[in-house]
C-alpha positions as CSV (number, residue, x, y, z in Angstrom):
1,M,0.0,-0.3,0.2
2,H,1.3,3.9,-1.1
3,Q,2.6,5.4,1.9
4,T,2.4,8.7,2.2
5,V,6.2,10.0,3.7
6,T,5.9,12.9,6.4
7,R,8.7,15.7,5.8
8,P,10.4,16.3,8.7
9,I,8.9,19.7,10.2
10,D,10.9,22.5,12.4
11,S,9.9,23.3,15.8
12,T,8.4,26.7,14.4
13,R,5.8,25.0,12.2
14,R,4.5,22.3,14.9
15,W,3.2,25.1,17.0
16,W,1.5,26.8,14.2
17,V,0.2,23.2,13.8
18,L,-0.7,23.0,17.4
19,A,-3.0,26.4,17.0
20,I,-4.6,25.5,14.1
21,V,-5.9,22.2,15.7
22,V,-6.4,23.3,19.1
23,A,-8.6,25.9,16.9
24,A,-10.6,23.1,15.3
25,Q,-10.9,21.7,18.8
26,F,-12.0,25.4,20.4
27,M,-15.1,25.9,17.6
28,F,-16.3,22.4,18.7
29,G,-16.4,22.9,22.7
30,V,-17.5,26.4,21.8
31,D,-20.5,24.6,19.6
32,A,-21.5,22.2,22.2
33,F,-22.0,25.2,25.0
34,I,-23.2,27.8,22.7
35,V,-26.3,26.0,21.7
36,N,-27.6,25.2,24.8
37,V,-27.6,29.1,25.8
38,A,-29.5,29.3,22.5
39,I,-32.3,26.8,23.0
40,P,-35.1,28.3,24.8
41,T,-35.2,30.9,21.9
42,I,-35.0,28.5,19.0
43,A,-37.5,26.5,20.4
44,V,-39.6,29.9,20.9
45,D,-38.9,30.6,17.4
46,L,-38.7,27.0,15.4
47,H,-42.6,25.8,18.0
48,A,-40.3,22.6,19.1
49,T,-41.8,20.6,21.2
50,P,-40.1,19.5,24.5
51,A,-38.6,16.1,22.7
52,Q,-36.9,18.2,20.1
53,I,-35.6,21.2,22.3
54,E,-33.7,17.8,23.9
55,S,-32.8,16.6,20.5
56,V,-31.1,19.2,19.4
57,I,-28.7,18.3,21.7
58,A,-28.6,14.9,22.3
59,I,-28.7,13.7,18.6
60,Y,-25.2,15.7,17.8
61,L,-23.9,14.2,21.4
62,I,-24.8,10.4,19.6
63,A,-24.1,11.3,16.4
64,Y,-20.0,12.0,17.7
65,A,-19.8,9.5,20.1
66,T,-21.0,6.6,17.8
67,L,-18.6,7.3,15.0
68,V,-15.6,9.2,17.1
69,V,-14.1,5.9,16.8
70,T,-14.7,5.1,13.5
71,G,-13.4,8.4,12.6
72,G,-9.7,8.0,14.0
73,R,-10.0,4.6,12.4
74,L,-10.3,6.7,8.7
75,G,-7.2,9.1,9.9
76,D,-5.0,5.6,10.1
77,I,-6.2,4.5,6.4
78,H,-7.1,7.8,5.0
79,G,-4.0,10.2,6.9
80,T,-4.9,12.4,9.4
81,K,-4.8,15.7,7.7
82,N,-6.4,14.5,5.3
83,V,-9.3,13.2,7.2
84,F,-9.3,16.5,9.4
85,L,-10.0,18.6,6.3
86,A,-12.4,17.1,5.5
87,G,-14.1,17.4,8.8
88,V,-13.1,20.9,9.0
89,L,-15.1,21.4,5.8
90,G,-17.5,19.0,6.8
91,F,-18.6,20.7,10.3
92,T,-18.7,23.9,8.7
93,A,-21.6,23.5,6.0
94,T,-23.0,21.3,8.4
95,S,-22.9,24.1,10.9
96,L,-24.4,26.6,7.6
97,W,-27.2,24.2,7.1
98,C,-28.3,24.4,11.2
99,G,-28.7,28.1,11.1
100,M,-30.5,27.5,7.7
101,A,-33.0,25.5,9.0
102,F,-36.5,26.6,9.2
103,S,-38.2,23.0,11.4
104,G,-37.0,21.8,14.4
105,A,-37.1,18.4,12.2
106,E,-34.3,19.9,9.9
107,L,-32.8,21.4,12.0
108,I,-32.3,17.8,14.4
109,T,-31.0,16.2,11.0
110,A,-28.8,19.3,9.9
111,R,-26.9,18.3,14.1
112,L,-27.0,14.6,13.0
113,A,-24.7,15.6,10.7
114,Q,-23.1,18.2,12.0
115,G,-22.0,15.5,15.0
116,A,-21.2,12.9,12.3
117,T,-18.4,15.5,10.6
118,A,-17.3,16.7,14.2
119,A,-16.2,12.6,14.5
120,L,-13.9,13.3,11.2
121,M,-12.1,15.9,13.0
122,V,-12.0,15.9,16.7
123,P,-9.6,12.9,16.6
124,Q,-7.0,14.2,14.6
125,V,-6.4,16.8,16.9
126,L,-4.9,14.4,19.6
127,A,-4.0,11.8,16.7
128,T,-1.3,15.4,15.4
129,L,-0.4,16.6,18.7
130,H,0.5,12.5,19.6
131,L,2.6,12.6,16.0
132,L,4.3,16.1,16.4
133,F,5.3,16.4,20.3
134,T,7.3,14.0,20.8
135,D,10.2,15.2,23.3
136,D,10.1,17.6,26.7
137,S,7.4,19.9,24.4
138,R,4.8,17.1,24.9
139,S,3.4,18.4,28.3
140,R,3.6,21.9,27.2
141,A,1.7,21.3,23.8
142,F,-1.0,18.7,26.0
143,A,-1.0,21.9,28.5
144,I,-2.5,24.4,26.0
145,Y,-4.9,21.4,24.6
146,G,-6.4,21.3,28.2
147,I,-7.2,24.9,28.8
148,V,-8.2,25.2,24.9
149,L,-11.0,22.9,26.4
150,G,-11.8,24.9,29.4
151,L,-11.9,28.0,28.0
152,A,-13.9,27.0,25.2
153,G,-16.8,26.9,28.0
154,A,-16.4,29.8,28.9
155,A,-16.5,31.4,25.4
156,G,-19.1,29.5,24.3
157,F,-21.5,30.8,27.4
158,L,-20.9,34.0,26.6
159,L,-20.5,34.3,22.7
160,G,-24.3,32.2,23.0
161,G,-25.8,35.1,25.0
162,L,-24.1,37.8,23.2
163,L,-25.0,36.2,19.6
164,V,-28.9,36.0,20.6
165,T,-29.1,39.2,22.4
166,I,-27.1,41.7,19.3
167,D,-29.1,39.7,16.9
168,L,-26.4,40.2,14.5
169,A,-28.0,41.2,10.7
170,H,-31.0,39.9,12.2
171,A,-29.9,36.5,12.3
172,G,-31.1,35.3,16.0
173,W,-30.5,32.4,17.2
174,R,-28.7,31.1,14.0
175,S,-25.7,33.4,13.7
176,V,-24.5,30.8,16.6
177,F,-24.0,28.3,14.2
178,F,-23.4,30.9,11.5
179,V,-20.0,31.9,13.5
180,N,-18.7,28.8,12.9
181,V,-18.2,29.1,8.6
182,P,-15.8,31.9,8.9
183,C,-13.8,30.4,11.8
184,G,-13.9,26.8,10.2
185,L,-12.9,28.2,6.5
186,V,-9.6,29.7,8.2
187,I,-8.9,26.5,9.8
188,A,-9.6,24.6,6.8
189,I,-7.2,27.1,4.8
190,A,-4.7,27.2,7.3
191,A,-4.5,23.5,8.0
192,W,-4.3,22.2,4.1
193,R,-1.3,24.9,3.7
194,I,0.3,23.9,6.9
195,M,0.0,20.7,8.2
196,P,2.4,17.6,7.5
197,A,0.4,14.7,6.1
198,A,0.4,11.9,8.5
199,P,1.8,8.3,7.5
200,R,-1.1,6.0,6.9
201,R,-1.2,2.8,8.2
202,A,-1.3,0.1,5.3
203,G,-3.8,-3.5,6.5
204,T,-6.2,-1.3,8.2
205,K,-9.6,-1.5,7.0
206,L,-12.6,0.4,8.6
207,D,-15.5,-2.3,10.9
208,V,-18.3,-0.3,9.1
209,K,-20.7,-2.8,10.1
210,G,-20.0,-2.4,13.9
211,S,-20.3,1.5,13.6
212,A,-23.6,1.0,12.0
213,V,-25.1,-1.3,14.6
214,L,-23.9,0.5,17.6
215,F,-25.3,3.5,16.1
216,A,-28.5,2.0,15.9
217,G,-28.0,0.1,19.2
218,L,-27.6,3.6,20.9
219,L,-30.8,5.9,18.9
220,C,-33.0,2.5,19.8
221,L,-31.7,3.1,23.7
222,I,-31.9,6.8,23.7
223,G,-34.2,8.1,21.2
224,P,-37.2,7.0,23.5
225,L,-36.4,9.1,26.3
226,L,-36.8,12.1,24.1
227,F,-39.6,11.7,22.6
228,G,-41.3,9.8,25.6
229,H,-42.9,13.3,26.9
230,D,-44.6,14.3,23.5
231,V,-46.7,10.6,22.9
232,G,-47.3,10.3,26.6
233,W,-44.7,7.3,27.3
234,A,-47.0,4.8,25.4
235,P,-45.8,1.3,25.7
236,W,-44.0,0.9,21.8
237,L,-41.9,3.5,23.1
238,W,-40.7,0.7,26.1
239,A,-40.6,-2.1,23.2
240,V,-38.0,0.2,21.5
241,M,-35.8,0.4,24.2
242,A,-35.5,-3.4,24.7
243,T,-34.8,-3.5,21.1
244,G,-32.2,-1.3,21.6
245,A,-30.3,-3.4,24.5
246,A,-31.2,-6.5,22.0
247,V,-28.7,-4.2,19.3
248,L,-26.2,-3.5,21.7
249,A,-25.5,-7.1,23.0
250,A,-25.8,-8.2,19.4
251,F,-23.0,-5.8,18.6
252,L,-20.5,-7.3,21.2
253,R,-21.1,-10.4,19.8
254,L,-20.5,-9.0,16.2
255,E,-17.4,-7.3,17.4
256,H,-16.1,-10.6,18.1
257,A,-17.1,-12.1,15.0
258,V,-14.7,-9.8,13.3
259,A,-11.8,-10.6,15.7
260,R,-12.5,-14.5,14.6
261,A,-12.2,-13.5,11.1
262,G,-8.7,-11.5,11.2
263,G,-10.2,-8.2,11.2
264,M,-10.0,-5.3,13.4
265,P,-12.8,-4.5,15.2
266,L,-14.1,-1.2,16.7
267,I,-13.7,-2.1,20.3
268,D,-10.1,-3.9,21.4
269,L,-11.8,-6.4,23.2
270,S,-9.4,-7.5,25.6
271,L,-10.0,-4.5,27.7
272,L,-13.4,-6.6,28.4
273,A,-10.9,-8.5,30.8
274,D,-10.0,-5.1,32.3
275,A,-11.8,-4.9,35.8
276,A,-10.1,-1.5,36.7
277,F,-11.1,-0.1,33.2
278,L,-14.4,-1.5,33.2
279,R,-15.6,0.2,36.5
280,G,-13.3,3.7,34.9
281,L,-15.7,3.9,31.9
282,G,-19.0,3.2,34.7
283,A,-17.9,6.2,36.7
284,A,-17.0,7.8,33.6
285,F,-20.1,7.5,32.6
286,F,-22.0,8.5,35.3
287,F,-20.1,11.5,36.0
288,F,-20.8,12.9,32.0
289,V,-24.6,11.8,32.6
290,A,-24.8,14.9,35.0
291,N,-22.5,16.8,33.4
292,L,-24.2,18.6,30.0
293,S,-27.4,17.8,31.2
294,F,-26.9,20.5,33.8
295,Y,-26.1,22.8,31.7
296,L,-29.5,22.4,29.7
297,V,-31.6,22.3,32.9
298,M,-29.5,25.5,34.4
299,T,-29.9,27.1,30.9
300,L,-33.5,26.3,30.8
301,F,-34.5,27.2,34.3
302,M,-32.9,30.8,34.6
303,Q,-34.3,31.6,31.2
304,R,-38.0,29.8,31.2
305,G,-38.2,30.0,34.7
306,L,-36.8,33.0,36.1
307,K,-37.3,35.0,32.9
308,I,-33.6,35.8,32.8
309,A,-32.7,37.0,29.1
310,P,-30.1,34.9,27.4
311,L,-27.5,37.6,27.4
312,A,-27.1,37.4,31.6
313,A,-27.7,34.1,31.6
314,G,-24.4,33.4,29.8
315,L,-22.6,35.5,31.4
316,A,-23.8,33.5,34.4
317,F,-21.6,30.2,33.1
318,V,-18.6,32.4,32.7
319,P,-17.5,32.6,36.4
320,L,-18.2,28.7,36.5
321,A,-16.0,28.0,33.5
322,L,-13.2,30.0,34.7
323,A,-13.0,28.3,37.6
324,F,-13.5,25.1,35.9
325,V,-10.1,26.3,33.7
326,V,-8.4,26.8,37.2
327,A,-9.0,23.5,38.6
328,S,-7.9,21.7,35.4
329,R,-4.8,23.1,36.2
330,H,-4.6,22.1,39.8
331,S,-5.6,18.8,39.0
332,G,-2.9,17.3,37.2
333,A,-0.1,16.9,39.6
334,R,-3.1,16.6,43.0
335,A,-3.6,13.2,40.8
336,K,-0.3,11.9,40.4
337,R,-0.3,12.3,43.8
338,R,-3.4,10.7,45.5
339,G,-4.7,9.1,42.4
340,T,-8.7,8.8,42.3
341,G,-8.8,10.6,46.0
342,V,-8.9,14.1,43.9
343,L,-11.5,13.0,41.8
344,I,-13.9,12.2,44.9
345,E,-12.8,15.4,46.1
346,G,-14.3,17.1,43.0
347,C,-17.3,15.0,43.3
348,A,-18.1,16.7,47.0
349,L,-17.6,19.5,45.8
350,Q,-20.1,19.0,42.9
351,I,-22.5,17.8,45.4
352,A,-21.9,20.9,47.6
353,G,-22.3,23.1,44.7
354,L,-25.2,21.6,43.7
355,A,-26.8,21.7,47.0
356,A,-26.3,25.6,47.7
357,L,-28.2,26.0,44.1
358,A,-31.1,24.2,45.6
359,L,-30.7,26.4,48.8
360,V,-31.2,29.5,46.6
361,A,-33.7,28.0,44.3
362,D,-36.0,26.8,47.5
363,L,-35.3,29.7,49.4
364,I,-35.3,32.8,46.8
365,D,-38.2,33.4,44.9
366,A,-35.8,36.0,42.3
367,P,-32.4,34.7,42.4
368,T,-30.4,37.1,40.2
369,P,-27.0,36.1,37.5
370,L,-24.4,37.2,40.1
371,M,-25.9,35.2,42.8
372,L,-26.3,32.2,41.0
373,A,-22.9,32.8,39.2
374,L,-20.9,32.8,42.5
375,V,-23.2,29.6,43.7
376,M,-22.4,27.8,40.4
377,I,-18.5,28.5,41.2
378,V,-17.9,25.8,43.5
379,F,-19.8,23.5,40.9
380,G,-17.4,24.7,38.3
381,Y,-14.7,24.1,40.4
382,G,-15.3,20.6,41.9
383,Q,-15.9,19.5,37.7
384,G,-12.9,20.9,37.2
385,L,-10.5,18.9,39.4
386,V,-12.3,16.0,38.3
387,M,-13.0,15.9,34.3
388,A,-9.5,17.1,33.7
389,P,-7.5,14.0,35.2
390,L,-10.4,11.1,34.8
391,S,-9.9,10.2,31.3
392,G,-5.8,9.7,32.5
393,V,-7.3,7.3,35.9
394,V,-9.6,5.5,34.0
395,L,-6.7,4.7,31.4
396,S,-4.1,4.1,34.0
397,T,-4.3,0.2,33.8
398,V,-4.5,-0.1,30.4
399,K,-1.4,-1.4,28.5
400,P,0.6,0.5,26.1
401,V,-1.1,-1.9,23.1
402,A,-4.5,-1.0,23.9
403,A,-4.3,2.7,24.8
404,G,-5.9,3.8,21.3
405,S,-8.8,1.8,21.5
406,A,-9.1,2.2,25.6
407,S,-9.1,6.6,24.6
408,G,-11.7,5.6,21.9
409,M,-13.9,3.6,24.1
410,Y,-13.2,6.7,27.1
411,G,-14.4,8.9,24.4
412,T,-17.8,7.6,23.4
413,T,-18.5,6.3,26.5
414,A,-18.5,10.2,27.5
415,Q,-21.0,11.2,25.2
416,I,-23.0,8.9,25.1
417,G,-23.4,9.9,28.8
418,N,-23.6,13.5,28.1
419,A,-26.4,12.3,25.6
420,A,-28.1,9.9,28.2
421,G,-27.7,12.8,30.5
422,V,-29.6,15.4,28.2
423,A,-32.5,13.1,27.1
424,A,-33.3,11.4,30.4
425,I,-32.8,14.5,32.7
426,G,-34.0,17.0,30.2
427,A,-37.2,14.4,30.1
428,V,-37.4,14.8,33.5
429,F,-37.5,18.4,33.4
430,F,-39.7,19.0,31.7
431,A,-42.7,16.8,32.9
432,V,-42.2,18.2,36.3
433,E,-42.7,21.9,34.8
434,T,-45.7,20.6,33.1
435,L,-47.0,19.1,36.4
436,Q,-46.2,22.1,38.7
437,S,-43.3,24.5,37.7
438,A,-39.7,24.9,36.1
439,R,-38.8,25.3,39.2
440,A,-39.7,22.5,40.9
441,G,-38.2,20.7,37.3
442,F,-35.3,22.0,38.4
443,L,-34.9,21.0,42.4
444,V,-35.6,17.6,41.4
445,S,-32.9,17.5,39.2
446,L,-30.9,19.0,41.1
447,A,-31.3,16.1,43.3
448,L,-30.9,13.5,40.4
449,F,-27.8,15.3,39.8
450,A,-26.5,14.4,43.3
451,A,-27.2,10.7,42.9
452,L,-25.6,10.6,39.7
453,I,-22.2,11.9,41.2
454,M,-22.8,9.8,44.1
455,I,-22.6,6.6,42.2
456,C,-19.7,8.4,39.9
457,V,-18.1,8.3,43.7
458,A,-18.9,5.1,43.9
459,F,-17.4,3.5,40.7
460,L,-14.3,5.5,41.8
461,S,-13.8,3.8,45.0
462,W,-14.5,0.4,43.4
463,M,-12.4,0.8,40.5
464,R,-9.5,1.9,43.4
465,R,-9.9,-1.2,45.1
466,T,-10.1,-3.7,42.1
467,A,-6.5,-1.6,40.9
468,A,-5.1,-2.1,44.6
469,R,-5.5,-6.2,44.3
470,S,-4.2,-6.5,40.4
């Protein structure tokens, strides 16, 4: 098979490449949060149902989660630069489509396509850093990458509120998607001119059947949670969910069959025997179920329940995001010394932040955005203590030969958790809001978040005991 020869690049050029790929990661991160701020406005303009509101966020995550491992494999087959360019251009085009959507159904379809193109783009970011930074500057490069992840959240909240409020060119909420178009084009042009061609891996084949089966199973399992409210939780929904569970079981059998036939399964099957790793994935799943759904419920409560304007609501999240960045800087060294201990401490801080939010929402009729922002700092700092080192702790027992597949499984688990949280907690919020009020829905959701984080702590403790015995 033809091999692409990678020419040596000087240290100056590789830092430009770092700027390009983290800019793409920043655009992806901003997009995940900017939509949360704009979602109440989108719902009003498109007359979207609660299910469609949740789907705008969740379907994007489902598409990304189920295809991100495939995106990494395609980078191996066709070269990191080629797949990165395809992903950036696809993300740009689908962002334009999202901004031009004129119905809830069309926006959901466009978001599905946007998530799929993100799954091509994002895996190439870490792959590029891994290829270019093999010396002492590697830690610095990954530190920059981590800071960008945190800043993307702050920028997403701020930019979402600002764009919806100023109504740029009378585009309203559509500008939160249109902003990706010029950014994506600049990134693509810079990548085409500066990024080095990466070598292709001979003999690597794509597990297309595995990707399709995983996507179908997850869609059947999570989809009914999105639309249950709209159809009165009809009995057939549970049949669809049971079908999804059966399809996911068939996915594992299919992966074993691919391995027996000498192919490359979507997941490294040897990881299923690593008990500590699996329990770490369980901790990650429950942590992320309470992650993006928190921001959705918080946004809905502020804008629908408290009638806070989009810009003020977006600004309220900025201190949380900055606290997250500060905690991320602190957590790396502490995790090396204390392992899962710092993660459990972060979970405790998140629960304390949730309890403080519940007190404010229950005792004060109209809490101000500033008051909510100050309370959310505790939650944000705790979340930063957990999220930054979580992947390293979960992957700590994995053998180097399986590190790539394990990273893909971790990323997929995280995004499935995010999607499931948006679907399930969102459904609870809307159901309680319909029966009582947005405030009641918010309080019930906070209790669920606390319970999920406590389950995460239980899995972390279980993982620590398992790793100690091995």
